[in-house]
C-alpha positions in Angstrom: 29.3 -17.2 41.2 25.9 -17.4 43.2 23.8 -14.4 41.9 20.4 -15.5 43.3 21.0 -13.1 46.5 21.9 -10.6 44.2 18.6 -10.4 42.5 16.8 -10.7 45.7 18.9 -7.8 46.8 18.0 -5.7 43.7 14.2 -7.0 43.8 14.2 -5.7 47.7 15.5 -2.3 46.6 12.9 -2.1 44.1 10.0 -2.6 46.6 11.6 -0.4 48.8 11.4 2.6 46.1 8.1 1.7 44.9 6.9 2.1 48.6 8.9 5.4 49.1 7.4 6.7 46.1 3.8 5.7 47.4 4.2 7.3 50.9 5.3 10.4 49.0 2.3 10.4 46.8 0.0 10.1 49.8 1.5 13.1 51.4 0.5 15.2 48.7 -2.9 13.8 48.4 -3.4 14.5 52.0 -2.0 17.9 51.8 -4.6 18.9 48.8 -7.5 17.2 51.1 -6.7 19.6 53.6 -6.3 22.7 51.5 -9.8 22.0 49.8 -11.2 21.3 53.1 -12.2 24.9 53.7 -15.7 26.0 52.9 -16.6 26.8 49.6 -17.6 30.6 49.8 -14.7 31.4 51.8 -12.1 30.0 48.8 -14.2 31.7 46.2 -13.8 34.9 48.3 -10.0 34.4 48.7 -9.7 33.6 44.7 -11.9 36.7 43.9 -9.8 39.1 45.8 -6.4 37.8 44.6 -7.8 38.3 41.2 -9.6 41.8 41.9 -6.6 43.5 43.7 -4.4 43.9 40.8 -7.0 44.9 38.2 -8.5 47.3 40.8 -5.2 49.1 41.4 -4.8 49.5 37.6 -8.3 50.7 37.4 -7.9 53.4 40.1 -4.5 54.5 38.4 -6.8 54.8 35.1 -9.5 56.8 37.0 -7.1 59.2 38.8 -5.2 60.0 35.5 -8.7 60.7 33.7 -9.2 63.1 35.9 -6.2 65.0 35.3 -6.6 64.2 31.5 -10.0 64.5 30.4 -9.4 64.5 26.5 -8.3 60.7 26.5 -11.3 58.4 25.2 -12.8 55.7 27.3 -12.2 53.3 24.8 -8.3 53.7 25.4 -8.8 53.2 29.1 -10.9 49.9 28.7 -8.4 48.6 26.2 -6.0 49.2 28.7 -7.1 47.6 31.5 -8.3 44.7 28.9 -4.4 44.0 27.9 -3.5 44.1 31.8 -5.8 41.3 32.4 -4.2 39.4 29.5 -0.9 40.2 30.5 -1.4 38.9 34.2 -3.9 36.0 33.6 -3.6 33.3 30.7 -5.7 30.1 30.4 -4.3 27.4 32.1 -2.6 24.7 29.4 -4.6 21.5 28.9 -2.6 18.2 29.0 -2.4 15.7 26.6 -2.8 12.0 28.0 -1.5 9.2 26.0 -2.9 5.4 26.2 0.0 3.2 27.7 0.2 -0.1 25.8 -1.8 -3.2 27.2 1.5 -5.4 28.1 3.1 -2.2 30.1 -0.2 -1.7 32.1 -0.6 -5.0 32.8 3.1 -5.5 34.1 2.7 -2.2 36.1 -0.9 -3.3 37.6 0.6 -6.7 38.7 3.8 -5.1 40.6 1.6 -1.8 42.0 -1.7 -3.1 42.2 -3.4 -4.8 44.8 -1.1 -6.6 47.4 2.5 -5.7 45.8 4.4 -7.7 48.7 2.3 -10.9 48.2 2.9 -10.8 44.5 6.7 -10.2 44.6 7.1 -12.7 47.2 5.2 -15.1 45.3 7.7 -15.1 42.9 10.7 -14.9 44.9 9.4 -18.1 46.7 8.6 -19.8 43.6 12.1 -19.3 42.3 13.7 -20.4 45.9 12.1 -23.1 45.8 13.1 -24.0 42.4 16.8 -23.4 43.2 16.3 -25.2 47.0 15.4 -28.4 44.8 18.2 -28.2 42.5 20.9 -27.7 45.2 19.5 -30.3 47.3 19.9 -32.8 44.2 23.5 -31.5 44.4 24.2 -31.9 48.0 22.3 -34.9 49.6 21.3 -32.7 53.0 17.9 -34.3 53.7 16.5 -37.3 52.6 14.8 -37.1 49.0 11.2 -38.2 50.4 11.2 -35.5 53.1 12.2 -32.6 50.7 9.5 -33.9 48.0 7.0 -34.2 50.8 8.0 -31.3 52.4 7.5 -29.2 49.3 4.0 -30.7 48.4 2.6 -30.0 51.9 3.5 -26.5 51.6 1.9 -26.3 48.0 -1.0 -28.1 49.2 -1.3 -25.4 52.3 -1.0 -22.7 49.6 -3.5 -23.9 47.8 -6.1 -24.3 50.8 -4.9 -21.0 52.0 -5.4 -19.2 48.8 -8.7 -20.7 48.6 -9.9 -19.2 51.5 -8.8 -15.8 51.0 -10.1 -15.9 47.4 -12.2 -12.6 47.9 -9.6 -10.6 49.3 -8.9 -7.7 47.4 -5.2 -7.5 45.0 -6.1 -11.4 44.0 -4.2 -12.2 47.3 -5.5 -15.8 47.3 -5.4 -16.5 43.5 -1.4 -15.4 43.6 -1.4 -18.0 46.5 -3.1 -20.9 44.6 -1.2 -20.3 41.6 2.1 -20.7 43.5 0.9 -23.9 45.0 -0.2 -25.5 41.4 3.5 -24.3 40.1 5.0 -26.1 43.3 3.1 -29.1 42.6 4.4 -29.2 39.2 7.7 -29.0 40.6 7.4 -31.8 43.1 6.2 -34.3 40.4 8.5 -33.5 37.9 11.5 -33.8 40.1 10.3 -36.8 41.7 9.9 -38.6 38.3 12.6 -37.3 36.4 15.5 -36.8 39.4 14.7 -39.3 41.6 12.8 -42.1 40.1 10.3 -42.4 42.8 7.4 -42.1 40.6 6.9 -44.3 37.5 6.2 -42.4 34.3 2.4 -43.5 34.4 2.0 -42.3 37.9 3.7 -39.1 36.9 1.4 -38.6 34.1 -1.6 -39.2 36.6 -1.0 -36.6 39.0 0.2 -34.2 36.4 -3.1 -34.7 35.0 -4.9 -34.1 38.2 -2.6 -30.9 38.8 -3.9 -29.7 35.5 -7.5 -30.4 36.4 -7.2 -28.7 39.9 -5.5 -25.3 38.6 -7.7 -25.4 35.5 -10.8 -25.9 37.6 -9.7 -23.2 40.7 -9.2 -20.6 37.4 -12.3 -21.1 35.9 -14.5 -21.2 38.9 -12.7 -17.9 40.4 -12.6 -16.5 36.9 -9.2 -15.9 37.9 -6.6 -15.4 35.2 -3.9 -14.5 37.5 -4.0 -17.8 38.7 -4.2 -19.2 35.7 -0.9 -17.2 34.4 0.7 -18.0 37.6 0.2 -21.6 37.5 0.9 -22.0 33.7 4.0 -19.9 33.7 5.4 -21.6 36.9 4.6 -25.1 35.2 6.7 -24.2 32.2 9.8 -22.7 34.2 9.6 -26.0 36.3 11.8 -28.2 33.7 13.9 -25.0 32.7 14.9 -24.2 36.1 15.6 -27.8 37.5 17.4 -28.9 34.2 20.7 -30.7 34.6 21.4 -31.2 30.7 20.1 -34.7 30.7 17.0 -36.3 30.5 14.1 -37.6 28.3 12.6 -35.5 25.6 9.7 -37.7 25.7 9.2 -36.9 29.4 9.6 -33.3 29.0 6.9 -33.0 25.9 4.8 -35.4 28.0 4.9 -33.2 30.6 4.2 -30.0 28.4 1.3 -31.7 26.6 -0.4 -32.1 30.0 0.3 -28.3 30.7 -1.3 -27.7 27.2 -4.4 -29.7 28.0 -4.9 -27.4 31.2 -4.7 -24.5 28.9 -7.3 -26.3 26.5 -9.5 -26.6 29.2 -9.5 -23.3 30.7 -9.9 -22.0 26.8 -13.3 -24.1 26.9 -14.7 -21.9 29.4 -12.7 -18.8 29.2 -11.4 -16.4 26.4 -8.3 -15.4 28.3 -5.9 -14.6 25.1 -3.2 -13.8 27.2 -3.0 -17.0 28.5 -3.3 -18.7 25.3 -0.4 -16.8 23.9 1.4 -17.4 26.9 1.3 -21.2 26.5 1.7 -21.1 22.9 5.1 -19.0 23.0 6.3 -21.2 25.7 5.5 -24.4 24.3 6.9 -23.4 20.9 10.1 -21.8 21.8 11.2 -24.8 24.2 10.5 -27.0 21.9 12.4 -25.0 18.7 15.6 -24.8 21.4 15.3 -28.4 22.1 15.3 -29.2 18.6 18.4 -27.1 17.5 20.4 -28.3 20.3 19.3 -32.0 20.4 17.4 -33.3 17.5 18.7 -35.8 15.4 16.8 -37.9 13.0 16.7 -40.9 15.0 14.4 -39.1 17.1 11.8 -38.8 14.9 9.3 -41.5 15.8 9.4 -39.8 19.4 8.8 -36.6 18.6 6.4 -36.2 15.6 3.5 -37.0 17.5 4.1 -34.3 20.3 4.6 -31.6 17.4 1.3 -32.9 15.9 -0.6 -32.6 19.4 0.9 -29.3 20.3 -0.5 -28.0 16.5 -3.9 -29.8 17.3 -4.3 -28.2 20.8 -3.4 -24.9 19.7 -5.6 -25.0 16.3 -8.2 -25.7 18.5 -7.7 -23.1 21.2 -7.6 -20.3 18.4 -11.2 -21.7 17.2 -12.4 -21.6 21.1 -11.4 -18.1 21.5 -13.3 -17.1 18.4 -16.4 -19.2 19.3 -17.0 -18.2 23.1 -15.1 -14.6 23.4 -17.4 -11.8 24.8 -16.0 -8.9 22.8 -16.7 -7.0 19.9 -17.0 -7.6 17.3 -18.4 -11.2 17.3 -16.2 -12.7 14.7 -12.7 -11.6 16.5 -9.8 -13.9 15.3 -6.7 -14.3 17.5 -4.4 -13.5 14.2 -1.2 -14.4 16.8 -2.6 -18.3 17.0 -4.3 -18.2 13.7 -1.3 -17.1 11.5 1.5 -17.6 14.0 0.9 -21.2 14.8 1.2 -22.6 11.0 4.1 -20.2 10.5 6.0 -21.9 13.6 4.7 -25.7 13.2 5.7 -25.9 9.4 9.1 -25.3 9.7 9.6 -27.4 12.6 7.6 -30.2 10.5 10.4 -29.5 7.4 13.2 -29.9 9.5 11.4 -33.1 10.8 10.8 -34.9 7.8 13.3 -33.1 5.3 15.0 -36.5 4.9 11.8 -38.2 3.4 11.2 -37.8 -0.3 8.3 -35.6 -0.8 8.2 -35.1 3.1 7.6 -31.7 3.0 5.3 -31.8 -0.1 3.0 -34.0 1.8 3.2 -32.0 4.9 2.3 -29.0 3.1 -1.0 -30.7 1.3 -2.1 -32.1 4.6 -2.2 -29.0 6.0 -3.9 -27.2 3.2 -6.5 -30.0 3.6 -6.7 -29.8 7.4 -7.3 -25.7 7.0 -9.5 -26.5 4.0 -11.9 -28.8 6.0 -12.0 -26.4 8.7 -13.3 -23.6 6.3 -15.9 -26.0 5.0 -17.2 -26.3 8.8 -17.1 -22.9 9.9 -17.8 -20.7 6.7 -21.6 -20.8 7.4 -21.5 -19.8 11.1 -21.8 -15.7 12.0 -19.2 -15.9 14.4 -16.5 -18.0 12.8 -17.2 -16.1 9.0 -13.7 -14.3 9.4 -11.8 -17.2 10.9 -13.2 -19.5 8.2 -11.9 -17.0 5.6 -8.4 -17.2 7.4 -8.4 -20.7 7.2 -9.5 -20.7 3.7 -6.4 -18.4 2.9 -4.0 -20.6 5.0 -4.8 -23.4 2.9 -4.2 -21.6 -0.4 -1.0 -21.0 1.0 -0.1 -24.6 1.8 -1.5 -26.0 -1.5 0.3 -23.5 -3.1 3.9 -24.0 -1.3 3.2 -28.0 -2.0 4.0 -27.3 -5.8 7.6 -26.3 -5.2 8.3 -28.4 -2.8 7.6 -31.5 -5.1 10.3 -30.1 -7.1 12.7 -29.5 -4.0 12.6 -26.1 -4.0 13.2 -23.7 -0.7 10.7 -21.5 -0.5 10.9 -20.0 3.1 10.9 -16.6 1.6 7.7 -17.2 -0.6 5.8 -18.3 2.6 6.9 -15.0 4.3 5.3 -13.0 1.5 2.0 -15.2 1.6 2.1 -15.2 5.4 2.3 -11.5 5.2 -0.2 -11.0 2.7 -2.6 -12.9 5.3 -1.3 -10.6 8.1 -2.2 -7.6 6.1 -5.9 -9.0 5.4 -6.8 -9.7 8.8 -5.3 -6.6 10.5 -7.4 -4.9 7.9 -10.6 -6.7 9.3 -9.9 -6.1 13.0 -8.0 -2.6 12.3 -4.9 -3.4 13.9 -2.2 -0.9 12.9 1.1 -2.4 14.3 0.0 -5.9 13.0 -0.6 -4.5 9.3 2.8 -2.3 9.2 4.3 -5.8 10.5 2.9 -7.3 7.5 3.9 -4.9 4.9 7.7 -4.8 6.4 7.6 -8.6 6.2 6.5 -8.4 2.6 9.2 -5.9 1.7 11.6 -8.1 3.2 10.4 -11.0 1.2 10.5 -9.0 -2.3 14.2 -7.8 -1.8 15.3 -11.3 -0.4 14.0 -13.8 -2.8 15.2 -12.3 -6.3 18.7 -12.1 -4.5 18.8 -16.2 -3.8 17.5 -16.8 -7.7 19.9 -17.6 -10.4 19.2 -15.1 -12.7 21.1 -17.1 -15.8 18.9 -20.5 -16.2 16.4 -20.1 -13.8 14.3 -23.0 -12.9 10.8 -23.7 -13.2 10.8 -24.0 -9.4 12.4 -20.7 -8.9 9.7 -19.2 -11.3 6.8 -20.7 -9.4 8.7 -19.0 -6.2 8.3 -15.6 -8.1 4.8 -16.2 -9.0 4.0 -16.9 -5.5 5.9 -13.6 -4.0 4.3 -11.5 -7.0 0.9 -13.0 -6.2 1.4 -12.0 -2.7 2.2 -8.4 -3.4 -0.6 -8.0 -5.5 -2.9 -9.1 -3.2 -1.5 -6.7 -0.3 -2.1 -3.9 -3.2 -5.5 -4.9 -3.4 -6.2 -5.3 0.3 -4.7 -1.6 1.3 -6.5 -0.4 -1.9 -10.0 -1.6 -0.7 -9.5 -0.3 2.8 -7.8 3.1 1.8 -10.3 5.0 4.1 -8.9 3.1 7.2 -5.2 3.7 6.3 -2.9 6.9 7.4 -2.1 9.3 4.3 1.3 7.7 4.4 0.5 4.2 3.8 -1.6 5.0 0.9 2.2 5.0 -1.1 2.5 1.3 -0.1 -0.7 0.3 -2.5 1.4 2.1 -5.7 4.5 0.5 -4.3 3.3 -3.1 -3.9 1.6 -2.6 -7.8 4.6 -1.8 -9.2 6.9 -4.2 -7.5 4.3 -7.0 -8.3 4.8 -6.1 -12.4 8.5 -5.8 -11.8 8.5 -9.3 -10.4 6.3 -10.7 -13.2 9.1 -8.9 -15.7 12.1 -10.5 -13.8 10.9 -13.9 -14.3 8.3 -14.7 -16.8 10.8 -13.6 -19.6 13.2 -16.4 -18.5 10.3 -19.1 -19.2 8.8 -17.9 -22.5 12.4 -17.6 -24.4 11.4 -21.1 -25.1 8.6 -20.4 -27.1 9.4 -17.0 -28.4 12.0 -14.7 -29.2 10.2 -11.4 -28.0 9.7 -12.9 -24.6 9.3 -9.5 -22.8 6.3 -8.2 -25.2 5.1 -11.7 -25.1 5.1 -11.6 -21.4 3.3 -7.8 -21.4 0.6 -9.2 -23.6 0.1 -12.3 -21.3 0.4 -9.8 -18.2 -2.3 -7.4 -19.6 -4.6 -10.3 -20.2 -4.4 -11.7 -16.4 -5.0 -8.3 -15.2 -7.9 -7.9 -17.2 -9.4 -11.1 -15.3 -8.2 -9.8 -12.1 -9.9 -6.6 -12.9 -13.3 -8.6 -13.6 -13.2 -11.2 -10.6 -11.9 -8.2 -8.2 -13.5 -5.1 -9.5 -10.4 -3.3 -8.6 -10.7 0.0 -10.2 -7.0 1.0 -9.5 -5.2 -1.8 -11.8 -8.0 -1.0 -14.6 -6.5 2.5 -14.2 -3.0 1.6 -14.3 -3.7 -0.7 -17.6 -3.8 2.6 -19.4 -0.1 2.4 -19.6 -0.2 -0.8 -21.3 0.7 1.0 -25.0 3.6 2.7 -23.5 5.2 -0.3 -22.3 4.1 -2.6 -24.9 5.1 0.1 -27.7 8.5 0.5 -25.9 9.1 -3.1 -25.5 8.3 -4.1 -29.1 10.5 -1.3 -30.4 13.2 -2.1 -28.2 13.0 -5.8 -29.2 13.8 -4.6 -32.7 16.7 -2.2 -31.9 14.8 0.2 -33.8 17.2 3.0 -31.9 20.4 1.7 -33.0 19.3 0.4 -36.7 16.7 2.8 -37.8 16.8 2.2 -41.4 17.2 -1.1 -41.3 14.4 -2.2 -38.8 12.1 -5.1 -39.8 9.4 -5.0 -37.1 7.6 -8.4 -38.4 11.1 -10.4 -38.1 10.5 -13.8 -36.5 7.7 -13.5 -34.1 7.2 -9.8 -34.6 3.7 -10.0 -36.8 2.1 -12.1 -34.2 3.5 -10.1 -31.5 2.2 -6.8 -33.3 -1.6 -8.3 -33.7 -1.5 -9.3 -29.8 -0.4 -6.1 -28.9 -2.9 -4.2 -30.8 -5.7 -6.4 -30.4 -5.4 -6.3 -26.6 -4.8 -2.6 -26.8 -8.3 -2.1 -28.4 -9.9 -4.7 -25.9 -8.7 -2.5 -23.1 -10.1 0.6 -24.9 -13.4 -1.3 -25.1 -13.8 -2.6 -21.9 -12.4 0.4 -19.6 -13.7 3.5 -22.2 -15.6 4.7 -19.1 -13.3 4.1 -16.6 -10.1 5.8 -18.2 -9.1 9.5 -17.9 -7.2 9.7 -21.3 -9.0 7.2 -23.3 -9.4 9.5 -26.4 -5.1 10.3 -26.0 -4.8 6.5 -26.0 -7.1 6.1 -29.1 -5.0 8.6 -31.0 -1.7 6.9 -29.7 -2.6 3.7 -30.7 -3.5 4.4 -34.1 -0.3 6.3 -34.5 1.6 3.4 -33.1 -0.1 0.6 -35.7 1.0 3.8 -38.7 4.2 3.7 -37.4 5.0 0.0 -37.3 3.8 -0.5 -40.6 5.5 2.6 -41.9 8.9 0.7 -40.9 8.0 -2.6 -42.3 7.1 -1.2 -45.5 10.0 0.9 -45.5 12.1 -2.1 -44.8 10.7 -4.1 -47.8 11.1 -1.3 -50.2 15.0 -0.8 -49.0 15.4 -4.4 -49.9 14.4 -4.0 -53.7 16.9 -1.0 -54.4 14.4 1.1 -56.0 16.0 4.5 -55.8 15.9 7.6 -53.4 12.3 8.8 -54.3 10.9 5.3 -53.9 12.5 4.6 -50.7 11.3 8.2 -49.4 7.7 7.3 -50.6 7.8 4.4 -48.4 8.1 6.6 -45.4 4.6 8.0 -46.6 2.4 5.7 -48.0 0.9 4.0 -44.9 0.2 7.4 -43.4 -1.5 8.7 -46.6 -3.7 5.5 -46.8 -4.5 5.5 -43.2 -5.7 9.5 -43.7 -7.7 8.6 -46.7 -9.5 6.0 -44.5 -9.9 8.4 -41.8 -11.4 11.1 -43.8 -13.3 8.8 -45.5 -14.9 6.2 -42.7 -14.4 8.3 -39.6 -18.1 8.8 -39.3 -18.6 5.2 -38.6 -16.6 5.4 -35.3 -19.2 6.8 -33.0 -18.5 9.3 -30.4 -14.8 9.0 -31.4 -15.7 10.1 -34.9 -14.6 13.8 -34.5 -11.5 13.0 -32.2 -10.2 10.7 -35.4 -11.1 13.0 -38.1 -9.6 16.2 -36.6 -6.7 15.0 -34.4 -6.1 11.6 -35.5 -6.1 12.6 -39.1 -4.4 15.5 -38.2 -1.4 14.2 -36.7 -1.0 12.2 -39.8 -1.3 15.0 -42.3 1.7 17.0 -40.0 3.8 14.0 -40.3 2.4 14.2 -44.2 3.4 17.7 -44.4 6.9 17.4 -42.8 7.5 14.7 -45.3 6.2 16.7 -48.2 9.2 19.5 -47.0 11.6 16.6 -47.1 10.6 15.2 -50.4 11.1 18.6 -52.1 15.0 17.7 -51.7 14.7 14.6 -53.5 14.8 14.3 -57.3 12.4 11.9 -59.3 14.8 8.5 -60.0 12.2 5.7 -60.3 14.0 2.8 -61.3 15.7 4.4 -64.3 12.5 5.1 -65.8 12.1 8.6 -68.4 10.6 11.5 -66.2 7.2 12.7 -67.1 6.2 15.7 -64.9 3.1 15.2 -62.8 3.1 11.6 -64.0 5.8 10.0 -61.8 5.5 8.4 -58.4 7.2 11.4 -56.1 4.9 14.2 -57.8 1.8 12.1 -57.6 2.3 11.4 -53.8 2.9 15.0 -53.0 0.5 16.3 -55.1 -2.0 13.5 -53.2 -0.7 14.9 -49.7 -1.3 18.6 -50.8 -4.8 17.4 -52.0 -5.4 15.6 -48.4 -4.5 18.7 -46.7 -6.6 20.9 -48.5 -9.6 18.8 -47.8 -8.9 18.4 -44.0 -8.4 22.3 -43.9 -11.5 22.9 -45.8 -13.2 20.7 -43.2 -12.0 22.7 -40.3 -13.8 25.6 -41.1 -16.2 25.3 -38.5 -13.8 24.6 -35.6 -11.1 27.1 -36.2 -11.2 30.8 -36.4 -11.3 33.1 -39.4 -7.6 33.8 -38.6 -6.4 30.5 -38.0 -8.5 29.4 -41.2 -6.2 32.1 -43.3 -3.2 30.8 -41.8 -3.8 27.3 -42.5 -4.7 28.3 -46.3 -1.7 30.3 -46.4 0.3 27.5 -45.3 -1.1 25.1 -47.8 -0.8 28.1 -50.9 2.8 28.3 -50.0 3.5 24.2 -50.2 1.6 24.4 -53.5 3.9 26.9 -55.0 6.9 25.2 -53.5 6.0 21.8 -55.1 5.3 23.3 -58.6 8.8 24.8 -58.4 10.3 21.8 -57.1 8.6 19.8 -60.2 9.7 22.0 -62.9 13.2 21.9 -61.0 12.9 17.9 -61.2 12.1 18.6 -65.1 15.2 20.6 -65.6 17.1 18.1 -63.8 15.9 15.2 -66.1 15.7 17.1 -69.3 19.2 19.3 -68.9 20.9 17.0 -67.1 21.6 19.6 -64.5 22.5 18.7 -61.3 19.5 18.6 -58.6 21.1 21.1 -56.3 20.1 24.5 -55.3 23.1 26.2 -56.7 23.7 24.2 -60.3 19.8 25.2 -60.7 20.2 28.7 -59.9 22.9 29.3 -62.4 20.9 27.5 -65.0 19.2 30.4 -67.4 16.8 27.8 -68.7 15.6 27.4 -64.7 15.5 31.0 -64.3 13.5 31.7 -67.3 11.2 28.6 -66.6 10.4 29.7 -62.9 9.5 33.7 -63.9 7.1 32.4 -66.5 5.6 29.8 -64.0 5.4 32.3 -60.9 3.8 34.5 -63.6 1.4 32.1 -64.3 0.3 31.1 -60.9 0.1 34.8 -60.0 -2.4 35.4 -62.8 -4.6 32.3 -61.5 -4.5 33.5 -58.1 -5.7 37.2 -59.4 -8.4 35.5 -61.4 -9.4 33.7 -58.7 -9.8 36.3 -56.5 -12.1 37.8 -59.0 -14.3 34.8 -59.2 -14.2 34.1 -55.3 -14.7 38.0 -54.6 -11.5 37.3 -52.2 -9.2 40.0 -51.8 -6.3 38.3 -50.2 -6.1 35.6 -53.4 -5.6 38.9 -55.5 -3.0 40.2 -52.8 -1.1 37.0 -52.9 -1.0 36.9 -56.5 0.5 40.5 -56.4 2.9 39.7 -54.0 4.4 36.7 -56.1 4.6 39.0 -59.3 6.6 41.3 -57.1 8.7 38.6 -56.4 9.3 37.9 -59.9 10.0 41.5 -61.0 12.5 41.7 -58.2 14.4 38.7 -59.9 14.0 39.8 -63.2 16.2 42.9 -62.2 18.4 41.0 -60.0 18.9 37.9 -61.4 18.1 37.9 -65.1 19.1 41.7 -65.4 22.7 40.4 -65.2 23.0 38.2 -68.0 20.3 40.0 -70.1 21.9 39.6 -73.6 20.8 35.6 -73.4 17.7 35.2 -75.4 16.1 33.5 -72.0 16.6 36.8 -70.3 15.1 38.6 -73.0 12.0 36.3 -72.8 11.6 36.3 -69.5 11.5 40.3 -69.5 9.1 40.5 -72.4 6.6 38.0 -71.2 6.5 39.4 -67.9 5.9 42.5 -68.8 3.0 41.8 -71.1 1.5 40.0 -68.2 1.5 42.5 -65.6 -0.3 45.1 -68.3 -3.1 42.5 -69.0 -3.5 41.7 -65.4 -3.8 45.4 -64.5 -6.4 46.0 -67.4 -8.3 42.8 -66.7 -8.2 41.9 -63.0 -7.8 45.2 -61.0 -7.5 44.7 -57.1 -11.0 44.1 -55.7 -12.5 46.5 -53.3 -12.0 45.7 -49.5 -14.9 43.7 -47.7 -16.3 47.0 -45.9 -16.5 49.1 -49.3 -18.1 45.9 -51.4 -20.7 45.6 -48.8 -21.6 49.5 -48.9 -21.8 49.4 -52.6 -24.1 46.4 -52.5 -26.4 48.4 -50.2 
């Protein structure tokens, strides 16, 4: 089916529609000119009349109404007029103009600006001539020489005519010259490929001549349309005249000359559109040909062209930065700088994949090329940013070379590295679209690469790929964070996302490689990762990463406990099993290193000091408990193992906290206070345990469990006394009350243990309650405690001590009447009543209730 006439009809219809719109716009403009051709005073009078008439009528109505209703205030009348104005005259709404894209503007200007018909006609004529050459090839109508000579003469005529009309508006002459240059490409290519009228050498010479002519004309006339038209036409010639056969050497040689013309123009003019056009045409066509036609036997005739194209566009990207007239002076063409290696390296890999270490050698060579360019350009003002880009690319290719040595596919890793480079350049040049593209590409690589890796038995090469993706993700997070002021608020979330993803990739991959060295692979991964992060923070001065390290203790502690199955085997946990001791030492050492380095950076540094202390105590407590359980030393000793470490650390803190500098009060008040809270809870739990230390005879007060509980109460008392300056009076009274209550209970428990050991009564609340021996003993014991409290109240003149002792005596009396009275016939009950009664009489005589504090003060006065 012949579709060319259909395209021409559609194009003609489009031209007709555009011309109709232009005529309509001209009528509107003409009408506006006629309207505003009247004198200015007359127009102002008309506008004033139009605006004043309704208002004046309204004012007249108000005046008439005022003559009948004189009581209405003037303010109401004026406000009514103002409301009328607001209701009838609204200010015009402002229109918001949006800037169209550069590409859309260029296409619109090409087909609507200047001479519209000549531009469309040039495109149509070029396609028609191309189809004519193809048709003439298939149907011998005119001799080949005559056809080609005719097209050549027409092309030269167009070039000459365009030169003579080069100063005409609408780039008329430039379009004609570009069409003529493209037609010359068409003639030479057809004469050499299809008809054999020109030898390969002659065709090359003629093409070189045409390239020079087109480039010189474009540079002299400073005509980008001429260069674009000639270049695009030159690239389209092989496509439009293709018959499916022919030599790829001829094709790529032809493209070499076309790109040579682009290079010549780039030497004198910084036309980025022309550079990108040639780049896209060259590598798209080369890639399509490679997919459809290439085989390993063509390597020697294909590799040189790939190297030539790479060298040309690498040089063009450098020329653009050196010679462009734009601001900033160090502007980099990111499309060519980073797009060129992204396109060329996969093509190179497809060519050399059959050679041993071909990919690795190619990556190393590219790394050396970019490293050499960095060395040459780094000290120049205009090429500083470009040199840094080349340095980044050299690092990329050196990194890629390592996995390729081990036969690994790192295409996804290449995406991640290139995306990080794109983000970097986009931030340097403030290119929003490129930045979002780099972010999207990096997210794709982070998702795709782990899916392509075997989780069981990960190889070293696969792990290196993980490191590449992880490093790229962390670099992206750092770049975005250091340019935070340039980013939209929504983009800020990508900073934290990339940082979290980099840590996840680290923990997803590294433990598989560390299982050969330690059982606690995840714990070792956390320690090594923290040390590496410290190095990164030191080099990059990255505050966000240093702040993020505040979570190291939580992550490390969780991994340490999880590796020991502490949640499932709580009473049989052995933290130092295997490499546990070394992991614990490493974790604590790194944590205190972080606390020292980031003391002025971290927000929660005091809280982390305390949590680190309590974490150390908890781990050591589990370890001591494990070993005591292995000794089968009895319930009381097992319980003591839960408290001995906390007790020792509490003593050390209360004694040596003064040497802890500015954290002295933190460790003394909160650090030791937290441990004492744990010990107080342990004290309550210990009340329920009898003294069964390895079957030894029980001696009250002189046995491990009693001594341990007494020591805890003494430490609680000392710490409470030291808090007198920090707590309120009411708070101190409550603390002393809790301490007194625990002391009273402990004395009762010690006596209960003695009764249990000496009278062979079960150590249960019910058995002891029904023991008359125990009931008599605690009555006497509680009475003695009450008397001591009352005596101390007189010594220290503390009314509350007397009230406490008195309350305890009341409790004893109540117990006598409700408990002992039920069995008053026994000797124990009789002794209880007599002794307690005598004590009450003596207390009432020798230790009366102290007066209140106010009365005592008045008496002193």
